[in-house]
C-alpha positions in Angstrom: -24.8 -55.8 -14.1 -21.0 -54.6 -14.8 -20.0 -50.6 -15.4 -17.1 -49.9 -17.1 -14.6 -47.2 -15.4 -15.7 -44.9 -17.9 -19.6 -45.5 -16.6 -18.5 -45.1 -12.8 -16.7 -42.0 -13.9 -20.1 -40.3 -15.9 -21.8 -41.5 -12.6 -19.4 -39.2 -10.4 -19.5 -36.4 -12.7 -23.7 -36.7 -12.1 -23.9 -36.5 -8.9 -20.5 -34.2 -8.1 -20.7 -31.8 -11.2 -17.8 -31.5 -13.1 -14.1 -31.7 -11.7 -12.9 -28.5 -10.0 -16.4 -27.1 -10.1 -16.2 -26.8 -6.2 -13.3 -25.5 -6.0 -14.2 -22.7 -8.7 -17.5 -22.2 -6.6 -15.7 -21.6 -3.5 -13.4 -19.2 -5.0 -16.0 -17.1 -6.8 -17.6 -17.0 -2.9 -14.5 -16.0 -1.6 -13.9 -13.1 -4.3 -17.4 -12.1 -3.3 -17.1 -11.6 0.5 -13.5 -10.1 -0.2 -15.2 -7.4 -2.2 -17.6 -7.0 0.4 -15.7 -6.6 3.2 -13.5 -4.5 0.9 -16.5 -2.0 0.3 -17.3 -2.0 3.4 -13.7 -0.8 5.0 -13.6 1.7 2.4 -16.7 3.6 2.8 -17.3 3.3 6.5 -14.1 2.5 8.3 -11.2 3.8 6.8 -13.4 6.9 4.7 -14.0 7.9 8.7 -10.6 7.1 10.0 -9.1 10.9 10.2 -5.1 10.8 10.8 -2.9 13.6 11.7 0.7 13.6 9.9 3.4 15.0 11.6 6.0 16.8 9.4 9.1 19.0 9.5 10.5 20.9 6.9 13.4 23.0 6.8 12.4 26.0 4.4 12.7 29.4 7.2 16.0 32.1 6.2 18.5 30.9 9.1 17.5 33.0 12.6 13.9 32.8 11.8 12.1 30.8 15.1 10.0 27.4 14.3 6.8 27.9 12.7 3.9 25.4 13.4 1.3 25.5 10.4 -2.1 23.5 9.8 -2.5 22.2 6.6 -5.9 21.2 6.0 -7.8 20.9 2.6 -10.5 19.0 0.7 -13.2 18.9 3.5 -16.0 18.0 0.5 -18.4 18.6 3.8 -21.7 17.9 3.9 -24.2 19.3 6.3 -24.8 15.7 8.3 -21.5 14.9 8.1 -21.1 14.7 12.3 -17.6 12.0 12.8 -15.9 14.8 10.1 -17.0 17.8 11.7 -16.4 16.3 15.8 -12.8 15.5 14.3 -12.0 18.9 12.5 -13.1 20.7 15.5 -10.8 19.2 18.0 -7.8 20.4 15.8 -8.1 23.6 17.5 -6.9 21.7 20.5 -2.8 21.9 18.6 -2.4 25.5 18.8 -1.3 26.1 15.4 0.6 29.5 14.7 -0.8 29.7 11.2 -3.6 27.5 9.3 -3.7 27.1 5.7 -6.3 26.1 3.8 -6.2 24.9 0.3 -9.3 24.7 -0.9 -12.7 22.4 -1.9 -14.4 22.9 1.6 -17.5 22.3 0.2 -19.9 19.7 -1.0 -23.7 20.7 -0.8 -25.2 24.4 -1.1 -26.2 24.5 2.6 -22.6 22.9 3.9 -21.5 26.4 4.7 -22.0 26.9 8.7 -21.0 23.2 8.9 -17.6 24.3 7.9 -17.6 27.3 9.7 -18.7 25.3 13.2 -16.2 22.8 12.6 -13.2 25.1 12.1 -14.1 27.1 15.4 -11.4 28.7 17.0 -9.4 28.1 14.3 -10.6 30.7 12.6 -9.6 32.9 15.2 -6.1 32.0 14.8 -3.6 33.5 11.7 -4.8 31.9 8.6 -4.6 31.7 4.7 -6.6 30.2 2.2 -7.3 29.9 -1.4 -10.2 28.3 -3.1 -10.5 25.0 -5.0 -13.3 24.1 -7.9 -16.0 22.3 -4.9 -16.0 25.7 -3.6 -17.8 26.8 -6.5 -19.3 23.8 -7.9 -21.4 21.5 -6.8 -20.2 17.4 -7.4 -21.8 15.5 -10.1 -21.3 11.5 -10.3 -18.9 11.1 -13.2 -17.3 8.0 -15.1 -14.4 6.9 -12.4 -12.3 5.5 -15.3 -12.1 9.3 -16.6 -9.3 9.9 -13.8 -7.1 8.2 -15.5 -7.2 10.7 -18.4 -5.6 13.4 -17.3 -7.3 15.9 -19.5 -10.9 14.4 -19.2 -13.4 16.9 -19.9 -14.6 18.6 -17.3 -18.2 18.5 -15.8 -19.6 21.7 -13.3 -22.5 20.8 -10.9 -24.8 23.6 -9.5 -23.4 26.8 -7.9 -22.3 26.6 -4.6 -22.0 29.7 -1.7 -18.7 30.2 -2.3 -19.0 33.8 -1.4 -20.8 33.0 1.9 -17.8 31.0 2.6 -14.9 33.5 1.9 -17.1 36.5 3.3 -17.2 34.1 7.2 -13.1 33.1 6.7 -12.3 36.8 6.2 -15.0 38.3 8.9 -13.1 35.9 11.5 -9.4 37.5 10.1 -8.7 34.3 7.7 -6.8 36.4 4.4 -7.3 35.1 1.1 -4.8 34.7 -0.8 -6.3 34.2 -4.5 -4.0 36.2 -7.1 -2.6 38.4 -3.8 0.3 39.1 -2.2 0.1 39.2 1.7 3.1 39.9 3.9 2.5 39.1 7.8 4.4 38.0 10.7 2.9 35.4 12.6 4.6 33.9 16.1 7.7 36.4 15.0 8.4 34.7 11.6 8.0 37.0 9.0 6.0 35.2 5.8 5.0 36.5 2.7 2.3 34.7 1.1 0.4 34.6 -2.3 -1.7 32.2 -4.0 -3.5 31.4 -7.7 -7.3 30.5 -8.3 -7.8 27.0 -9.0 -5.6 25.6 -12.1 -7.7 22.6 -12.0 -10.5 24.3 -13.6 -7.7 26.9 -15.2 -8.8 29.9 -13.3 -5.1 30.5 -12.6 -3.9 34.2 -13.3 -0.1 33.9 -11.8 0.5 37.0 -14.1 -0.9 38.6 -10.7 1.5 37.4 -8.5 4.6 37.1 -10.9 7.6 38.1 -9.6 10.3 37.9 -6.8 9.0 38.3 -3.2 9.8 40.2 -0.2 14.0 39.2 0.4 13.4 40.3 4.0 10.8 37.2 4.6 11.8 34.1 6.9 9.2 32.3 4.3 7.7 33.0 1.1 4.8 30.5 0.7 2.8 29.7 -2.4 -0.6 28.3 -2.0 -3.2 26.6 -4.8 -5.6 24.0 -4.5 -4.4 21.7 -8.0 -0.7 21.3 -7.7 -0.1 21.9 -11.4 3.4 21.5 -12.6 2.8 25.1 -14.8 2.2 26.5 -11.6 5.0 25.0 -9.4 7.7 25.8 -12.0 6.3 29.8 -11.8 6.3 29.5 -8.1 9.8 27.5 -8.1 11.2 30.4 -10.7 10.3 33.4 -8.5 12.1 31.9 -5.8 9.2 30.5 -3.1 10.5 28.4 -0.3 7.4 26.4 -0.1 4.1 25.7 -1.8 0.7 23.8 -0.2 -1.7 22.5 -2.1 -4.6 19.5 -1.9 -7.0 18.3 -4.5 -5.1 15.0 -4.9 -7.2 13.5 -2.2 -3.8 11.2 -2.3 -4.7 8.8 -4.6 -7.9 8.0 -2.9 -8.2 4.2 -3.6 -4.4 3.1 -3.4 -2.4 -0.2 -3.7 -0.6 -1.8 -0.9 3.5 -1.3 -1.7 2.4 0.4 -5.2 0.1 3.2 -3.8 -1.7 5.8 -5.7 -3.5 4.9 -9.0 -3.9 8.3 -9.9 -3.6 12.0 -9.3 -6.3 13.7 -10.9 -4.0 16.6 -12.1 -0.3 16.2 -13.8 2.3 15.8 -11.0 3.4 12.3 -10.9 2.3 9.6 -8.5 5.4 10.0 -6.3 4.0 13.4 -4.9 0.5 12.3 -4.6 0.7 13.5 -1.0 3.1 14.3 1.7 6.2 17.0 1.4 8.6 16.4 -2.3 10.9 18.7 -3.5 10.4 21.0 -6.8 13.4 22.0 -8.7 16.4 22.5 -6.6 15.1 24.5 -4.0 11.0 24.7 -3.4 9.4 22.4 -1.4 6.0 21.2 -2.4 3.2 20.2 0.0 0.1 18.2 -0.8 -2.5 17.3 1.4 -4.3 14.0 0.8 -7.5 16.0 2.3 -10.1 15.1 4.9 -13.2 14.3 2.7 -14.5 13.1 -0.6 -16.9 13.5 -3.3 -20.4 12.3 -2.2 -20.6 10.1 -5.3 -17.2 8.2 -4.3 -17.3 8.0 -0.7 -14.3 5.5 -0.1 -10.6 6.0 0.6 -8.5 2.4 0.5 -4.9 2.3 1.9 -5.3 6.5 2.1 -6.7 7.8 4.9 -8.0 11.0 5.2 -5.8 14.2 7.1 -4.9 16.9 8.1 -1.0 17.9 8.6 1.0 19.4 11.0 3.8 21.0 9.6 6.7 22.3 11.6 9.0 24.9 9.4 12.6 25.2 10.5 15.5 27.1 9.5 17.5 26.1 6.2 21.2 25.0 8.0 24.2 25.7 6.6 26.5 23.8 9.0 27.9 26.9 10.4 26.1 28.2 13.8 27.9 31.9 13.4 26.7 32.0 9.9 23.2 31.3 10.4 22.8 33.6 13.1 24.6 36.6 10.8 21.9 35.4 8.4 18.6 36.8 10.6 16.9 39.2 8.4 15.9 43.0 9.6 11.6 43.9 10.0 9.3 44.0 6.8 6.1 45.9 6.7 3.4 43.1 8.0 -0.3 42.8 8.4 -1.6 42.7 11.6 -3.1 39.4 12.5 
């Protein structure tokens, strides 16, 4: 019995499948494998790959001594997060001159003891703090695509014990900078610090701290949880040298060679983490934070971090001029 070439082609397709079907199946299996590996990496490995960022910023007045500032933010602490708690507890060994905490410490109503125990000896060092939305309200499950719309409607979870957290911080000597101007001396550096409540949920009242800070200070420091441009512009207009913020998680899920997909606020992606310039003379430092929402426990190309920032004097290129600009003492709070 003879068969035409067409018959043999049909026979081959019936036994082997349509042309290219094997390649397509292998591609689907490969894509599924990559997706599974990426999920494991982002939720298990990178989310717990805590890093310490080192940065130097020239923001102090001439004549000031360098100041080492530990910037922590966005712990989003759960009581059972032992790895994170252990890593944070090791930061005390850095012996920073000043600790700045820019909020979102909590992710659970019973997480206050875990936060306090993790911070440990850092609470005995000079410290300043402001709160974020996840100090006041617990996290909730959200549609992730909402983050691509900057003005999406906010939803709030259960109330969190922020009063207990604030009491624990202040009892150990940290200063609440929320809607308050603080003047203090740290390691010989004269600091004026002021902060606002979280602009992300429109709790900021900048008018309570408006005005130029004490000109006798070596450092004029602003604090905010969310780095909203309207707040940053006010700090810059009043003559602050540096503003520290958190909230963005550094984008949390980033792409290689592209960076953050979203900032979850109104700043641009280039400022989503680390230092940048804001205006003609103010620096901004945004922490990528140490945690995530328990409903989005993943990071990709954006490790959780704390930052050790060495603040140094601004140089005018003339040593005699810089020395002559050393400023007199100002009234300070004892820390």
